[in-house]
TITORRO-319327 format. One record per residue (C-alpha): residue number from 0; residue in one letter; x, y, z. Coordinates in steps of 0.02 Angstrom, whole numbers, always signed. Layout:
# residues N
[NUM; A; [X; Y; Z]]
...
This chain:
# residues 655
[0; M; [-14; -10; +20]]
[1; S; [+68; +179; -31]]
[2; G; [+22; +339; +5]]
[3; S; [-56; +397; +169]]
[4; H; [-235; +329; +224]]
[5; H; [-349; +358; +382]]
[6; H; [-524; +390; +423]]
[7; H; [-557; +543; +381]]
[8; P; [-489; +626; +255]]
[9; V; [-466; +785; +214]]
[10; S; [-541; +851; +44]]
[11; R; [-438; +876; -71]]
[12; R; [-489; +1065; -96]]
[13; G; [-456; +1092; +94]]
[14; F; [-313; +1027; +78]]
[15; M; [-253; +1137; -87]]
[16; Q; [-350; +1302; +27]]
[17; G; [-215; +1233; +158]]
[18; A; [-42; +1226; +54]]
[19; L; [-98; +1401; -29]]
[20; A; [-136; +1466; +133]]
[21; S; [+46; +1410; +218]]
[22; S; [+110; +1483; +32]]
[23; Q; [+88; +1664; +110]]
[24; V; [+188; +1616; +267]]
[25; S; [+324; +1510; +188]]
[26; A; [+447; +1646; +193]]
[27; A; [+417; +1689; +384]]
[28; A; [+416; +1509; +437]]
[29; E; [+596; +1478; +324]]
[30; V; [+669; +1653; +445]]
[31; Q; [+575; +1576; +591]]
[32; N; [+614; +1403; +599]]
[33; D; [+767; +1372; +457]]
[34; N; [+870; +1503; +495]]
[35; T; [+857; +1548; +682]]
[36; P; [+1053; +1543; +784]]
[37; F; [+948; +1445; +912]]
[38; K; [+958; +1251; +852]]
[39; P; [+989; +1074; +921]]
[40; S; [+1136; +1001; +957]]
[41; A; [+1108; +835; +927]]
[42; H; [+1108; +732; +766]]
[43; P; [+977; +575; +738]]
[44; R; [+995; +412; +833]]
[45; A; [+956; +226; +800]]
[46; I; [+834; +163; +919]]
[47; S; [+806; +26; +773]]
[48; E; [+828; -26; +595]]
[49; N; [+685; +98; +527]]
[50; L; [+666; +190; +700]]
[51; F; [+769; +369; +739]]
[52; V; [+763; +483; +858]]
[53; L; [+793; +669; +870]]
[54; E; [+839; +788; +1048]]
[55; D; [+735; +937; +986]]
[56; T; [+620; +1054; +1089]]
[57; C; [+563; +880; +1106]]
[58; N; [+600; +703; +1045]]
[59; V; [+558; +714; +888]]
[60; Y; [+528; +507; +799]]
[61; L; [+554; +453; +640]]
[62; I; [+493; +308; +575]]
[63; R; [+562; +250; +402]]
[64; D; [+476; +144; +260]]
[65; G; [+598; +138; +110]]
[66; S; [+634; +338; +68]]
[67; H; [+467; +393; +152]]
[68; G; [+460; +431; +335]]
[69; L; [+299; +495; +469]]
[70; L; [+355; +601; +592]]
[71; I; [+291; +598; +765]]
[72; D; [+282; +790; +831]]
[73; F; [+401; +913; +742]]
[74; G; [+505; +1009; +910]]
[75; S; [+577; +1153; +788]]
[76; G; [+580; +1063; +633]]
[77; A; [+796; +1024; +619]]
[78; I; [+735; +857; +581]]
[79; L; [+712; +918; +425]]
[80; R; [+914; +946; +402]]
[81; H; [+935; +749; +427]]
[82; L; [+831; +655; +300]]
[83; G; [+962; +642; +191]]
[84; D; [+1070; +566; +303]]
[85; L; [+952; +443; +344]]
[86; G; [+891; +411; +185]]
[87; I; [+726; +489; +174]]
[88; S; [+669; +577; +5]]
[89; K; [+502; +632; +84]]
[90; I; [+403; +618; +237]]
[91; D; [+201; +611; +221]]
[92; Y; [+143; +646; +380]]
[93; I; [+170; +728; +549]]
[94; L; [+100; +642; +685]]
[95; H; [+58; +761; +826]]
[96; T; [+31; +688; +1012]]
[97; H; [-32; +847; +1095]]
[98; F; [-8; +1040; +1063]]
[99; H; [+117; +1113; +1171]]
[100; R; [+236; +1201; +1088]]
[101; D; [+400; +1113; +1105]]
[102; Q; [+338; +974; +1020]]
[103; A; [+240; +1085; +868]]
[104; Q; [+352; +1248; +848]]
[105; G; [+412; +1238; +692]]
[106; D; [+262; +1184; +605]]
[107; P; [+249; +1334; +514]]
[108; L; [+407; +1246; +420]]
[109; A; [+325; +1109; +386]]
[110; V; [+168; +1201; +326]]
[111; A; [+296; +1279; +214]]
[112; R; [+367; +1140; +168]]
[113; R; [+194; +1054; +122]]
[114; I; [+197; +925; +247]]
[115; P; [+41; +857; +287]]
[116; I; [-3; +905; +485]]
[117; A; [-118; +765; +606]]
[118; V; [-157; +817; +779]]
[119; P; [-280; +752; +905]]
[120; A; [-440; +767; +879]]
[121; H; [-501; +864; +1048]]
[122; E; [-327; +993; +1011]]
[123; R; [-399; +1039; +830]]
[124; H; [-430; +1224; +878]]
[125; L; [-276; +1236; +971]]
[126; F; [-186; +1207; +794]]
[127; Q; [-292; +1292; +668]]
[128; N; [-374; +1423; +756]]
[129; A; [-240; +1484; +915]]
[130; E; [-244; +1644; +862]]
[131; N; [-425; +1635; +916]]
[132; F; [-372; +1559; +1046]]
[133; W; [-247; +1695; +1107]]
[134; R; [-404; +1822; +1075]]
[135; N; [-498; +1737; +1206]]
[136; R; [-387; +1670; +1333]]
[137; R; [-426; +1739; +1510]]
[138; V; [-274; +1798; +1580]]
[139; F; [-365; +1928; +1734]]
[140; E; [-484; +1844; +1883]]
[141; L; [-369; +1657; +1833]]
[142; Y; [-422; +1510; +1899]]
[143; D; [-441; +1411; +1746]]
[144; V; [-260; +1374; +1757]]
[145; K; [-230; +1239; +1635]]
[146; N; [-73; +1252; +1528]]
[147; D; [-133; +1288; +1368]]
[148; F; [-8; +1456; +1365]]
[149; F; [+99; +1321; +1291]]
[150; S; [-33; +1334; +1148]]
[151; L; [+59; +1385; +986]]
[152; T; [+50; +1570; +910]]
[153; Q; [-2; +1559; +739]]
[154; N; [-112; +1462; +625]]
[155; V; [-54; +1283; +582]]
[156; P; [-189; +1224; +445]]
[157; V; [-216; +1023; +496]]
[158; S; [-232; +899; +364]]
[159; A; [-322; +746; +465]]
[160; L; [-377; +720; +638]]
[161; L; [-296; +577; +744]]
[162; R; [-465; +507; +822]]
[163; D; [-481; +424; +990]]
[164; Y; [-480; +219; +970]]
[165; E; [-457; +228; +789]]
[166; I; [-341; +174; +659]]
[167; F; [-217; +311; +569]]
[168; R; [-145; +186; +426]]
[169; W; [-13; +252; +342]]
[170; R; [+89; +133; +199]]
[171; N; [+70; -25; +263]]
[172; R; [+89; +32; +460]]
[173; E; [-63; +50; +574]]
[174; F; [-55; +167; +727]]
[175; F; [-189; +140; +866]]
[176; I; [-252; +305; +910]]
[177; Q; [-252; +267; +1155]]
[178; P; [-332; +442; +1211]]
[179; T; [-215; +475; +1354]]
[180; P; [-264; +631; +1439]]
[181; G; [-146; +710; +1586]]
[182; H; [-24; +807; +1527]]
[183; T; [-147; +884; +1405]]
[184; V; [-332; +853; +1439]]
[185; G; [-324; +791; +1242]]
[186; S; [-150; +727; +1263]]
[187; I; [-153; +539; +1148]]
[188; S; [-37; +404; +1115]]
[189; L; [-13; +315; +957]]
[190; I; [+34; +119; +963]]
[191; T; [+87; +40; +815]]
[192; Q; [+239; -94; +778]]
[193; V; [+420; -29; +738]]
[194; D; [+552; -180; +662]]
[195; G; [+461; -338; +780]]
[196; R; [+416; -243; +915]]
[197; K; [+266; -153; +985]]
[198; V; [+297; +33; +1007]]
[199; V; [+194; +156; +1097]]
[200; F; [+224; +363; +1066]]
[201; S; [+142; +399; +1243]]
[202; G; [+206; +618; +1199]]
[203; D; [+225; +688; +1398]]
[204; L; [+115; +556; +1500]]
[205; M; [+304; +475; +1580]]
[206; H; [+475; +542; +1574]]
[207; S; [+560; +402; +1632]]
[208; P; [+510; +251; +1744]]
[209; G; [+429; +342; +1892]]
[210; K; [+454; +490; +1863]]
[211; V; [+345; +650; +1747]]
[212; Q; [+439; +782; +1678]]
[213; T; [+330; +907; +1754]]
[214; L; [+219; +928; +1900]]
[215; H; [+131; +1087; +1862]]
[216; D; [+66; +1031; +1687]]
[217; L; [-62; +907; +1793]]
[218; Q; [-147; +1053; +1885]]
[219; Y; [-313; +1113; +1776]]
[220; Y; [-407; +1209; +1913]]
[221; Y; [-345; +1323; +2044]]
[222; A; [-284; +1213; +2186]]
[223; E; [-353; +1037; +2117]]
[224; H; [-247; +905; +2039]]
[225; E; [-353; +837; +1904]]
[226; G; [-204; +791; +1788]]
[227; V; [-141; +663; +1906]]
[228; D; [-294; +565; +1918]]
[229; L; [-306; +573; +1707]]
[230; S; [-135; +506; +1704]]
[231; V; [-162; +359; +1830]]
[232; Y; [-293; +298; +1693]]
[233; S; [-202; +362; +1577]]
[234; L; [-42; +246; +1625]]
[235; R; [-167; +110; +1663]]
[236; E; [-205; +76; +1498]]
[237; L; [-42; +107; +1419]]
[238; I; [+3; -47; +1535]]
[239; A; [-151; -136; +1483]]
[240; A; [-90; -127; +1306]]
[241; T; [+93; -213; +1352]]
[242; P; [+210; -117; +1231]]
[243; D; [+397; -180; +1214]]
[244; L; [+458; -7; +1216]]
[245; L; [+415; +176; +1256]]
[246; C; [+452; +336; +1172]]
[247; P; [+423; +480; +1289]]
[248; S; [+427; +670; +1200]]
[249; H; [+562; +690; +1340]]
[250; G; [+709; +565; +1409]]
[251; A; [+752; +403; +1350]]
[252; E; [+645; +293; +1275]]
[253; V; [+631; +148; +1375]]
[254; H; [+653; -45; +1352]]
[255; D; [+534; -169; +1440]]
[256; P; [+401; +4; +1522]]
[257; I; [+279; -91; +1616]]
[258; P; [+376; -76; +1761]]
[259; G; [+408; +81; +1761]]
[260; M; [+230; +158; +1719]]
[261; T; [+169; +45; +1845]]
[262; A; [+294; +117; +1960]]
[263; L; [+243; +318; +1913]]
[264; A; [+59; +251; +1905]]
[265; A; [+85; +215; +2113]]
[266; K; [+146; +350; +2138]]
[267; L; [+44; +502; +2051]]
[268; H; [-109; +372; +2187]]
[269; D; [-12; +416; +2344]]
[270; W; [+8; +619; +2272]]
[271; W; [-171; +602; +2229]]
[272; H; [-214; +544; +2401]]
[273; F; [-89; +652; +2503]]
[274; W; [-233; +772; +2441]]
[275; H; [-425; +675; +2427]]
[276; V; [-487; +543; +2508]]
[277; S; [-622; +510; +2353]]
[278; P; [-543; +357; +2245]]
[279; L; [-454; +397; +2075]]
[280; T; [-585; +371; +1937]]
[281; S; [-487; +213; +1893]]
[282; D; [-491; +149; +2050]]
[283; Q; [-683; +180; +2053]]
[284; Q; [-771; +13; +2112]]
[285; S; [-944; -81; +2040]]
[286; L; [-1109; -139; +2141]]
[287; A; [-1184; -279; +2101]]
[288; V; [-1373; -220; +2146]]
[289; T; [-1433; -391; +2118]]
[290; P; [-1355; -543; +2033]]
[291; H; [-1401; -479; +1863]]
[292; L; [-1381; -286; +1908]]
[293; I; [-1215; -191; +1906]]
[294; A; [-1246; -19; +1967]]
[295; H; [-1069; +86; +1943]]
[296; P; [-1131; +255; +2048]]
[297; Q; [-947; +330; +2066]]
[298; A; [-964; +363; +1891]]
[299; T; [-1010; +555; +1811]]
[300; S; [-1197; +483; +1828]]
[301; T; [-1243; +312; +1889]]
[302; F; [-1251; +184; +1738]]
[303; Y; [-1333; -3; +1747]]
[304; A; [-1287; -131; +1674]]
[305; I; [-1396; -264; +1658]]
[306; V; [-1304; -428; +1619]]
[307; S; [-1391; -570; +1547]]
[308; D; [-1362; -764; +1581]]
[309; S; [-1295; -785; +1393]]
[310; G; [-1166; -626; +1439]]
[311; K; [-1258; -512; +1326]]
[312; A; [-1276; -332; +1433]]
[313; L; [-1368; -210; +1420]]
[314; F; [-1342; -10; +1463]]
[315; I; [-1430; +84; +1546]]
[316; D; [-1338; +259; +1526]]
[317; Y; [-1169; +247; +1502]]
[318; G; [-1082; +439; +1534]]
[319; S; [-890; +489; +1571]]
[320; A; [-781; +406; +1663]]
[321; S; [-798; +503; +1844]]
[322; W; [-825; +700; +1879]]
[323; N; [-663; +727; +1879]]
[324; F; [-630; +687; +1702]]
[325; F; [-806; +754; +1647]]
[326; Q; [-754; +914; +1734]]
[327; A; [-591; +937; +1653]]
[328; F; [-659; +872; +1449]]
[329; I; [-799; +1020; +1492]]
[330; P; [-700; +1181; +1484]]
[331; A; [-589; +1081; +1376]]
[332; T; [-673; +1055; +1223]]
[333; E; [-699; +1192; +1066]]
[334; T; [-844; +1290; +1036]]
[335; F; [-876; +1182; +875]]
[336; G; [-794; +1002; +948]]
[337; R; [-904; +871; +1067]]
[338; M; [-833; +822; +1230]]
[339; R; [-688; +700; +1256]]
[340; F; [-743; +505; +1300]]
[341; V; [-619; +397; +1370]]
[342; E; [-678; +218; +1388]]
[343; H; [-721; +141; +1581]]
[344; S; [-776; +19; +1691]]
[345; L; [-786; -125; +1542]]
[346; G; [-628; -231; +1611]]
[347; G; [-717; -248; +1760]]
[348; L; [-874; -299; +1682]]
[349; R; [-802; -430; +1590]]
[350; S; [-680; -511; +1742]]
[351; R; [-792; -495; +1862]]
[352; H; [-989; -511; +1795]]
[353; G; [-960; -614; +1633]]
[354; L; [-985; -470; +1502]]
[355; K; [-975; -554; +1345]]
[356; T; [-1038; -411; +1220]]
[357; I; [-1139; -259; +1268]]
[358; D; [-1304; -272; +1151]]
[359; V; [-1432; -129; +1176]]
[360; A; [-1396; +43; +1263]]
[361; I; [-1536; +127; +1325]]
[362; P; [-1509; +327; +1395]]
[363; T; [-1655; +387; +1529]]
[364; H; [-1641; +550; +1452]]
[365; M; [-1551; +659; +1321]]
[366; H; [-1419; +737; +1428]]
[367; D; [-1237; +714; +1380]]
[368; D; [-1173; +654; +1542]]
[369; H; [-1320; +510; +1542]]
[370; L; [-1263; +451; +1366]]
[371; N; [-1085; +520; +1308]]
[372; G; [-1016; +345; +1295]]
[373; F; [-1149; +294; +1179]]
[374; P; [-1072; +330; +995]]
[375; H; [-918; +228; +1065]]
[376; L; [-1008; +69; +1101]]
[377; A; [-1108; +106; +941]]
[378; R; [-924; +137; +842]]
[379; R; [-813; -2; +937]]
[380; Y; [-953; -108; +988]]
[381; G; [-1099; -122; +873]]
[382; T; [-1197; -83; +1029]]
[383; K; [-1396; -43; +980]]
[384; I; [-1471; +106; +1028]]
[385; W; [-1640; +120; +1092]]
[386; C; [-1704; +270; +1165]]
[387; Y; [-1861; +362; +1198]]
[388; E; [-1990; +392; +1036]]
[389; N; [-1973; +588; +1072]]
[390; M; [-1771; +592; +1097]]
[391; V; [-1730; +532; +933]]
[392; D; [-1737; +677; +865]]
[393; I; [-1622; +746; +979]]
[394; L; [-1496; +626; +963]]
[395; Q; [-1497; +598; +771]]
[396; N; [-1497; +773; +744]]
[397; P; [-1425; +875; +896]]
[398; R; [-1421; +1047; +804]]
[399; G; [-1588; +1056; +818]]
[400; R; [-1643; +1136; +991]]
[401; N; [-1546; +1222; +1120]]
[402; L; [-1582; +1115; +1234]]
[403; G; [-1457; +1097; +1404]]
[404; C; [-1328; +958; +1407]]
[405; I; [-1354; +904; +1217]]
[406; L; [-1206; +814; +1170]]
[407; G; [-1113; +851; +1006]]
[408; E; [-1119; +716; +895]]
[409; A; [-1263; +649; +804]]
[410; I; [-1311; +439; +875]]
[411; R; [-1406; +350; +778]]
[412; V; [-1552; +271; +853]]
[413; D; [-1597; +88; +795]]
[414; R; [-1756; +82; +905]]
[415; P; [-1884; +212; +961]]
[416; L; [-1987; +175; +1144]]
[417; A; [-2180; +208; +1130]]
[418; N; [-2268; +297; +1309]]
[419; R; [-2323; +135; +1411]]
[420; E; [-2229; +35; +1275]]
[421; T; [-2166; -165; +1349]]
[422; F; [-2021; -235; +1263]]
[423; R; [-1941; -383; +1308]]
[424; W; [-1742; -401; +1295]]
[425; E; [-1666; -553; +1330]]
[426; E; [-1758; -641; +1483]]
[427; F; [-1809; -472; +1540]]
[428; E; [-1980; -371; +1548]]
[429; F; [-1986; -190; +1551]]
[430; T; [-2111; -63; +1532]]
[431; A; [-2045; +119; +1453]]
[432; I; [-2127; +269; +1508]]
[433; Y; [-2154; +452; +1483]]
[434; A; [-2081; +547; +1660]]
[435; P; [-2064; +734; +1611]]
[436; G; [-1986; +871; +1746]]
[437; H; [-1805; +861; +1743]]
[438; T; [-1814; +874; +1568]]
[439; K; [-1941; +847; +1445]]
[440; Y; [-1855; +720; +1350]]
[441; Q; [-1845; +558; +1477]]
[442; M; [-1935; +419; +1504]]
[443; T; [-1931; +297; +1674]]
[444; L; [-1901; +131; +1639]]
[445; M; [-1990; +3; +1732]]
[446; T; [-1939; -199; +1774]]
[447; T; [-1914; -349; +1881]]
[448; I; [-1751; -422; +1903]]
[449; D; [-1690; -559; +2027]]
[450; G; [-1886; -520; +2093]]
[451; K; [-1863; -333; +2148]]
[452; R; [-1964; -216; +2059]]
[453; I; [-1854; -56; +1995]]
[454; A; [-1878; +109; +1926]]
[455; F; [-1738; +166; +1827]]
[456; T; [-1785; +363; +1846]]
[457; G; [-1645; +455; +1797]]
[458; D; [-1627; +625; +1853]]
[459; A; [-1826; +637; +1869]]
[460; F; [-1791; +623; +2043]]
[461; M; [-1661; +549; +2175]]
[462; A; [-1590; +521; +2348]]
[463; G; [-1631; +681; +2485]]
[464; G; [-1592; +668; +2647]]
[465; A; [-1684; +516; +2760]]
[466; D; [-1852; +445; +2696]]
[467; E; [-1861; +571; +2547]]
[468; L; [-1846; +631; +2362]]
[469; R; [-1774; +752; +2292]]
[470; H; [-1766; +846; +2111]]
[471; N; [-1703; +993; +2023]]
[472; L; [-1805; +1124; +1896]]
[473; I; [-1701; +1179; +1741]]
[474; Y; [-1814; +1264; +1644]]
[475; R; [-1730; +1258; +1466]]
[476; N; [-1753; +1083; +1483]]
[477; E; [-1943; +1142; +1418]]
[478; V; [-2023; +1102; +1589]]
[479; K; [-2215; +1139; +1625]]
[480; S; [-2330; +1147; +1772]]
[481; G; [-2378; +975; +1831]]
[482; D; [-2213; +870; +1724]]
[483; H; [-2137; +830; +1886]]
[484; L; [-2320; +760; +1962]]
[485; L; [-2347; +651; +1813]]
[486; S; [-2178; +577; +1852]]
[487; I; [-2222; +534; +2017]]
[488; R; [-2374; +488; +1998]]
[489; N; [-2314; +345; +1861]]
[490; I; [-2185; +284; +2006]]
[491; L; [-2332; +251; +2122]]
[492; D; [-2449; +141; +1988]]
[493; F; [-2297; +35; +1985]]
[494; E; [-2256; +25; +2174]]
[495; P; [-2048; -18; +2132]]
[496; H; [-1927; -96; +2271]]
[497; L; [-1797; -2; +2215]]
[498; I; [-1764; +176; +2124]]
[499; A; [-1616; +174; +2005]]
[500; P; [-1590; +363; +2006]]
[501; G; [-1459; +427; +1877]]
[502; H; [-1342; +500; +1996]]
[503; G; [-1319; +414; +2178]]
[504; Q; [-1335; +232; +2221]]
[505; P; [-1501; +136; +2196]]
[506; F; [-1612; +151; +2356]]
[507; D; [-1775; +89; +2419]]
[508; L; [-1919; +165; +2413]]
[509; S; [-2087; +177; +2502]]
[510; R; [-2260; +229; +2436]]
[511; K; [-2259; +374; +2595]]
[512; M; [-2093; +443; +2510]]
[513; S; [-2188; +443; +2348]]
[514; E; [-2361; +532; +2409]]
[515; A; [-2237; +655; +2502]]
[516; F; [-2148; +708; +2350]]
[517; A; [-2313; +705; +2268]]
[518; A; [-2368; +853; +2377]]
[519; K; [-2228; +939; +2374]]
[520; M; [-2225; +941; +2173]]
[521; I; [-2402; +1034; +2207]]
[522; R; [-2347; +1142; +2316]]
[523; Q; [-2203; +1177; +2188]]
[524; D; [-2345; +1203; +2036]]
[525; E; [-2422; +1316; +2193]]
[526; F; [-2267; +1428; +2177]]
[527; F; [-2274; +1429; +1974]]
[528; K; [-2434; +1517; +1973]]
[529; D; [-2408; +1627; +2119]]
[530; L; [-2233; +1705; +2056]]
[531; I; [-2286; +1684; +1874]]
[532; S; [-2381; +1861; +1823]]
[533; D; [-2455; +1783; +1658]]
[534; P; [-2609; +1697; +1700]]
[535; D; [-2543; +1538; +1571]]
[536; T; [-2409; +1509; +1684]]
[537; D; [-2318; +1393; +1587]]
[538; V; [-2258; +1547; +1484]]
[539; G; [-2145; +1621; +1602]]
[540; L; [-2089; +1438; +1620]]
[541; D; [-2022; +1401; +1422]]
[542; P; [-1873; +1498; +1371]]
[543; G; [-1892; +1431; +1203]]
[544; W; [-2098; +1421; +1172]]
[545; A; [-2053; +1502; +999]]
[546; H; [-1899; +1460; +931]]
[547; L; [-1805; +1436; +757]]
[548; Y; [-1749; +1231; +683]]
[549; P; [-1609; +1194; +692]]
[550; Y; [-1516; +1330; +815]]
[551; Q; [-1342; +1261; +758]]
[552; A; [-1356; +1284; +553]]
[553; L; [-1190; +1207; +449]]
[554; A; [-1200; +1308; +274]]
[555; S; [-1067; +1375; +147]]
[556; P; [-1069; +1539; +27]]
[557; G; [-1187; +1524; -137]]
[558; Q; [-1294; +1415; -9]]
[559; T; [-1491; +1419; +36]]
[560; K; [-1521; +1326; +202]]
[561; Q; [-1690; +1286; +260]]
[562; F; [-1753; +1343; +429]]
[563; E; [-1940; +1302; +515]]
[564; F; [-2001; +1431; +640]]
[565; R; [-2088; +1351; +768]]
[566; V; [-2236; +1407; +874]]
[567; R; [-2254; +1309; +1057]]
[568; N; [-2407; +1399; +1106]]
[569; L; [-2447; +1383; +1285]]
[570; R; [-2593; +1481; +1321]]
[571; R; [-2763; +1423; +1327]]
[572; T; [-2843; +1514; +1142]]
[573; P; [-2779; +1503; +965]]
[574; I; [-2617; +1602; +960]]
[575; N; [-2566; +1706; +758]]
[576; V; [-2389; +1730; +760]]
[577; Q; [-2291; +1847; +629]]
[578; M; [-2088; +1840; +613]]
[579; M; [-1948; +1915; +509]]
[580; L; [-1765; +1858; +514]]
[581; V; [-1638; +1960; +549]]
[582; L; [-1492; +1919; +448]]
[583; P; [-1323; +1990; +390]]
[584; K; [-1325; +2139; +300]]
[585; T; [-1328; +2033; +118]]
[586; W; [-1414; +1874; +178]]
[587; R; [-1587; +1863; +102]]
[588; S; [-1736; +1774; +177]]
[589; S; [-1875; +1684; +79]]
[590; P; [-2020; +1725; +104]]
[591; S; [-1986; +1892; +186]]
[592; K; [-2104; +1877; +307]]
[593; V; [-2210; +1738; +383]]
[594; R; [-2364; +1698; +469]]
[595; V; [-2396; +1539; +578]]
[596; R; [-2559; +1512; +689]]
[597; A; [-2565; +1386; +855]]
[598; L; [-2698; +1292; +939]]
[599; P; [-2696; +1287; +1099]]
[600; G; [-2570; +1132; +1175]]
[601; E; [-2515; +1134; +983]]
[602; T; [-2338; +1148; +887]]
[603; A; [-2348; +1238; +737]]
[604; S; [-2214; +1274; +603]]
[605; V; [-2170; +1363; +453]]
[606; T; [-2012; +1378; +355]]
[607; V; [-1917; +1489; +277]]
[608; G; [-1750; +1496; +167]]
[609; I; [-1597; +1602; +220]]
[610; T; [-1471; +1622; +68]]
[611; I; [-1286; +1683; +89]]
[612; P; [-1203; +1765; -47]]
[613; A; [-1051; +1673; -140]]
[614; A; [-955; +1788; -117]]
[615; W; [-989; +1813; +68]]
[616; R; [-821; +1793; +204]]
[617; G; [-824; +1799; +376]]
[618; A; [-696; +1746; +506]]
[619; G; [-614; +1654; +333]]
[620; P; [-575; +1465; +304]]
[621; G; [-570; +1332; +408]]
[622; A; [-597; +1470; +541]]
[623; G; [-761; +1418; +625]]
[624; S; [-861; +1549; +565]]
[625; R; [-1018; +1564; +685]]
[626; V; [-1152; +1719; +636]]
[627; A; [-1308; +1750; +737]]
[628; I; [-1462; +1771; +676]]
[629; A; [-1612; +1843; +743]]
[630; A; [-1827; +1807; +733]]
[631; D; [-1916; +1956; +747]]
[632; V; [-2091; +1924; +825]]
[633; M; [-2277; +2005; +838]]
[634; M; [-2406; +1903; +925]]
[635; D; [-2579; +1946; +916]]
[636; G; [-2544; +2117; +860]]
[637; K; [-2428; +2172; +1012]]
[638; Y; [-2218; +2185; +927]]
[639; L; [-2106; +2068; +1065]]
[640; G; [-1969; +2100; +978]]
[641; Q; [-1816; +1982; +934]]
[642; I; [-1869; +1848; +1066]]
[643; A; [-1790; +1701; +961]]
[644; E; [-1620; +1671; +884]]
[645; A; [-1499; +1558; +787]]
[646; V; [-1342; +1531; +731]]
[647; V; [-1265; +1491; +570]]
[648; D; [-1079; +1400; +553]]
[649; V; [-1020; +1446; +397]]
[650; R; [-869; +1319; +301]]
[651; E; [-827; +1335; +128]]
[652; K; [-893; +1171; +31]]
[653; Q; [-783; +1026; +48]]
[654; T; [-773; +924; -127]]
């Protein structure tokens, strides 16, 4: 096989645009990177027949295949001066383990030489939008102290993304992309075979046996130690991969690396517990609720594995590994990206509970902390995704709505479940029941497992103090008066022995607890009526009764994009609404004005097209141009103003 191959190739037009952009900075790049008086004094050293290392601002590794080469990280770019000595006439790719400047400061030189650059998918913005990062990075009131200050200072075109758990193919070689957060939130390690050995290029996860180069890089938020937890997870994942050789970004290559990684994981474990009582993420324990039901209450959200006698499993929810991971990944996510996910808990299910396959995964509701792992399960294990019927569009079209906690990746749904639908999976029978309150897009799953009646309630309610239920209230989740009351009355009908909540451990439920909660929800509805001025109470609860769909649209210059203007009538009488779009000066809508009538309790809609001129340019190709548009609204003759909006992410067409 010749040439470079990977799962997400850049388009020909996109690559040519990157090459054109690079030609504009090539002269400066040559001066800045090739003619600087500061140069590494070392020369490339052979590790094995086709693997070399240059000690530059970081270790730059070169894998040789005939006259072709591939680089792991790039440093200052000094490696390019030595290619002829190594018999290399062409560098096909640079693969980066993370974004820090010592790994990538020479990238402008690579761009000038038209060498394609591949970067960790969750750090793309710190390469191609580095200048925008610096425009927006807070320095005053600094409590986010993670070392993204070690970012590049100028944009670098990205030719390919290195996506977690996928394969990057180069010539006849495969690189498995193992997520190894710690030194940075988005760090990866690359696992491949070189000269008959399994080699891991591990970035700055470990410097030398039992040592890291820096501790400060393992602190993300003020006074915290998140990167320590993440590093232990990453070390244990690499130990499980059983490498023969570890090639770090700083320090010498490590032969027989498992003892050194084990020693470092143990030291970091002790350092974590010097500060914390809570367990490390990779030390979390599952809980056998019954012989067939396993709970994982220490993850970000509690997820449940129902393991059948055949070894097949049905997962109810499967979110992030822990709150520590969740709270580290969210602020490190680019505006246009999705939160990172790393696999967790599956090894214990296999070794201790007989898990063979993950057959089905079902979310209790549509929030990302409960289903962040669903796309991973579907991709890696072929898991089928089932969900309540009103979640289907949210999961499959996440750009459509502006709701709380939507995961930034589409999830294909294999089976929708209707309200009060009963279904069988393996030896178990379930009933799906609509359960609004925490969010409109939620259900409770009722079932009996090992003789216990169990209700999987998601975040509808959780254990409070002694013998009480608690709940929460998030208005953007489309809550209405009476929703929480409906959900608890469903519980009263089923009378489960156990509530399996979305956070925390399963707990016993008495009818007294349910009735007390129902009374509390009646009081909540009374508060709604007492506090909201509008006699139609739900109008004061719903910030999105008028909205544009999709909320986030992808479009290109020259394209006409179709939107729906949707009106949810929360009143007791019909409403008549007129709407005009407020757009950038040269954009056009068709028609220019729309009208929609909605009956009480109805959601009505009308379609409007938005045309972006072919010559329109925002912040430039690849810069993530996001444009806000507004809906100017009249209702029943009263001018309400620009009460709804959407965003259009403008991208150049890819061919």
